[in-house]
Phi, psi and omega in degrees: 000147179272138182289147181274125185249136178255127184281151177299327179295325177289326175297320181289325180293318181294320179292327175295320179292326177292318180295320177297320181292321178294318183292324179293327180284328185277331186255030174288129181273147176282147179290129180087011180191170180287169182290136179278141178290158183299140185294327183296321182290322180292318177297324177294320178297315179297322179293320178295318182296316179296321179297320177294322176296320179296321181295313179300317179297321177297321180291322177295316181293324179292323177292322178295320181293331177287327182284325182282136180289150180286139178286143179292151179292146182296134180275145182274345183286143180286143178293141181279137178266132180253145181239134178277102183264134179268131179260003181283123179297140179273135180297133177066018178069204182272251178282133180271112180228158174289133183289345182260303185261350180076014180287134183275141181288145179209189177295332181273314182267114179260120180268141180240138179290154171292123189292338183274313186249331181062031177266327183234169179231150182229151178273346179189177180291326183296316177295324180292321175292322180291329183266004185296320181297322180281334189257356189292318183293312180293328182291317179296321179298311182292323178298320177292322179294320180294323178295317177297317180297321181288324182289313183278355176271353179261158175084007178281336180249134180273149180293170183294327183290347181274005182247138178290134181284352181267303181263353178056031174257151177295138180278131183297154178268144356285140188294328181296336179270345183239013179204172178218141178267126180275135183289337185285311184242353178059036172263134181270116186246135183292156182294332179293317179293321179296317179293322179295323178293321183288326179293333178271004179084020181254102182260010177267185180292134184287347181258306180259357180059033174272141182295133180285132180294150181267339182236168183288336179295317177294322178297318177298323179296322179291321178293319178293330177294322178287330179293322180297334177273007176059051174268125188292331180297314180295322180297319181291330179291320178288339181086000000 
């Protein structure tokens, strides 16, 4: 048998007819409108767009998470509770009881402080005498402390007469060496104020502006006038 041979011209013709048939089937128009694009290409574009949005959103969240500081891990230890303690002493202590018999004070039972130390209270004289041996040592110690406190708390302030009425400053001690008492008004004026008044040509009293007497008789007359008014300073001067 002789072999069947296909000419090249026939192969080219067959390929042209196949391409034409495929193009006619793909580009068929719908009645009443333009041809729709292939479904596969549109879905692929939507999928790529969504995929790009997800990638962009992921990069933003990762950048924000890098900027914010990490929170410390929760501790398992229990929080410490603090209490506001008052350091102000309460008047009369806590419960008022008799130091000897332990009887609690009430409207019927009147407790009285120890007059010497004021540390303990008793319901009566009998309990105070019975408890004297136990309380004697502490009572004497506290009584001495109270006496020292009373003694050393006095004398810190000088009386009003120790201040000069002109400059209102305390007169240094001894006052007799740094001040003088005027016979007219009996005000003790410091030497500094008296000297300042004399430098200004004022030779009268720096306080009441009364002329100072030149002799002892006039001074004695002024003192006796003050004695009639029962002023203790003038009486002490006369003796």
